[in-house]
C-alpha positions in Angstrom: 0.0 0.0 0.0 1.4 3.4 -1.0 4.9 2.2 -1.7 5.4 0.3 1.5 8.1 -2.3 1.4 7.3 -5.7 2.7 9.4 -6.8 5.7 11.0 -10.1 5.4 9.6 -12.4 8.0 11.9 -13.6 10.7 11.3 -17.1 12.0 10.6 -17.5 15.7 13.6 -19.2 17.2 12.9 -18.4 20.9 9.7 -18.6 22.8 8.9 -17.4 26.3 5.6 -19.1 27.1 2.6 -18.1 29.1 3.2 -18.8 32.8 7.0 -18.3 32.4 8.9 -15.5 34.1 12.5 -14.7 33.1 14.4 -12.5 35.5 17.4 -10.9 33.9 18.4 -9.6 30.5 17.7 -11.5 27.3 20.1 -11.2 24.3 19.0 -12.9 21.1 19.1 -13.1 17.3 16.3 -14.3 15.0 12.8 -14.2 16.3 11.7 -13.9 19.9 8.1 -14.4 20.9 7.0 -13.4 24.4 3.7 -14.8 25.9 5.1 -14.7 29.5 7.0 -12.1 31.6 10.5 -10.8 31.2 11.8 -8.7 34.1 14.9 -7.3 32.5 16.1 -5.8 29.2 15.6 -7.4 25.8 18.4 -6.7 23.4 19.1 -8.1 19.9 22.6 -8.9 19.0 24.4 -6.1 17.2 24.0 -6.4 13.4 21.8 -9.5 13.7 18.5 -9.9 11.9 16.0 -9.9 14.8 12.4 -9.4 15.5 10.5 -9.3 18.8 6.8 -10.2 19.1 4.9 -9.7 22.3 1.4 -11.2 22.6 -1.5 -9.8 24.4 -0.5 -11.8 27.5 3.2 -10.8 27.2 4.8 -8.3 29.6 8.3 -6.8 29.6 9.6 -4.9 32.6 12.7 -3.3 31.1 14.2 -1.7 28.0 13.8 -3.1 24.5 16.4 -2.7 21.8 15.4 -4.7 18.8 15.2 -3.6 15.1 11.7 -4.9 14.4 9.0 -5.0 17.2 5.4 -6.2 17.0 3.7 -5.4 20.3 0.3 -6.4 21.5 1.2 -6.7 25.1 2.8 -4.4 27.8 6.2 -2.8 28.1 7.3 -0.9 31.2 10.4 0.8 29.8 11.7 2.5 26.7 11.4 0.7 23.3 14.1 1.3 20.6 13.0 -0.1 17.3 15.5 1.2 14.8 13.7 -0.2 11.8 10.0 -0.8 12.4 7.5 -1.0 15.3 3.9 -2.2 15.0 1.7 -1.3 18.0 -1.4 -3.5 17.9 -4.7 -2.6 19.6 -3.8 -4.0 23.0 -0.3 -2.6 23.1 0.6 -0.6 26.2 4.0 1.2 26.6 4.9 3.1 29.7 8.1 4.7 28.4 9.4 6.4 25.3 9.2 4.8 21.8 12.1 5.4 19.4 11.4 4.2 15.9 12.3 4.2 12.3 8.8 3.5 11.0 5.8 3.2 13.2 2.3 1.6 12.7 -0.1 2.2 15.5 -3.6 0.7 15.7 -6.6 2.3 17.3 -6.6 1.3 21.0 -2.8 1.2 21.4 -1.4 3.3 24.2 2.0 5.0 24.7 2.5 6.8 27.9 5.7 8.6 27.0 7.2 10.3 23.9 7.3 9.1 20.3 10.7 9.9 18.9 11.6 9.3 15.2 15.1 7.8 15.4 15.9 5.7 12.3 18.7 3.1 12.5 20.6 4.8 9.7 20.4 8.2 11.4 23.2 10.2 13.1 25.7 8.3 15.2 24.3 7.6 18.6 20.6 8.0 17.5 19.6 5.1 19.7 22.2 5.3 22.4 20.8 7.9 24.7 17.1 8.0 24.5 16.5 10.2 27.5 18.6 13.0 26.1 16.7 12.8 22.8 13.3 12.8 24.5 14.3 15.8 26.7 15.5 17.7 23.7 12.3 17.0 21.8 10.2 18.2 24.8 12.3 21.4 25.2 12.0 22.5 21.6 8.6 21.4 20.2 8.5 24.4 17.8 11.8 23.6 16.2 10.4 20.7 14.2 
């Protein structure tokens, strides 16, 4: 639709199932699907093709740094999706969302800032989100 490029699907290689709680950071490559709870940060390996999917029952209590994110659950922390993020109707984010491309369905909630920060942007575009969000809030008329 309107020149949109089709994302190449990433096969799910890791599953955190319903009723499972992971305490600590998760580093991965490939596809990660979360139906349970992760109390820690989720980070894709540098340069790896990676995609995170969080179902309606899924919950992440920490920061997310993954190129492609499909969210229909809850994230309590900042989300850094350098390439693409899809916020489905039941998505809830309590934190800032840094994105290259965003799709947001009716019903999705973000309690924080939406900051355009493409992966190919200036060096450090995704390294210090708080400074970028503060700068965006201080100078809203400069856009």
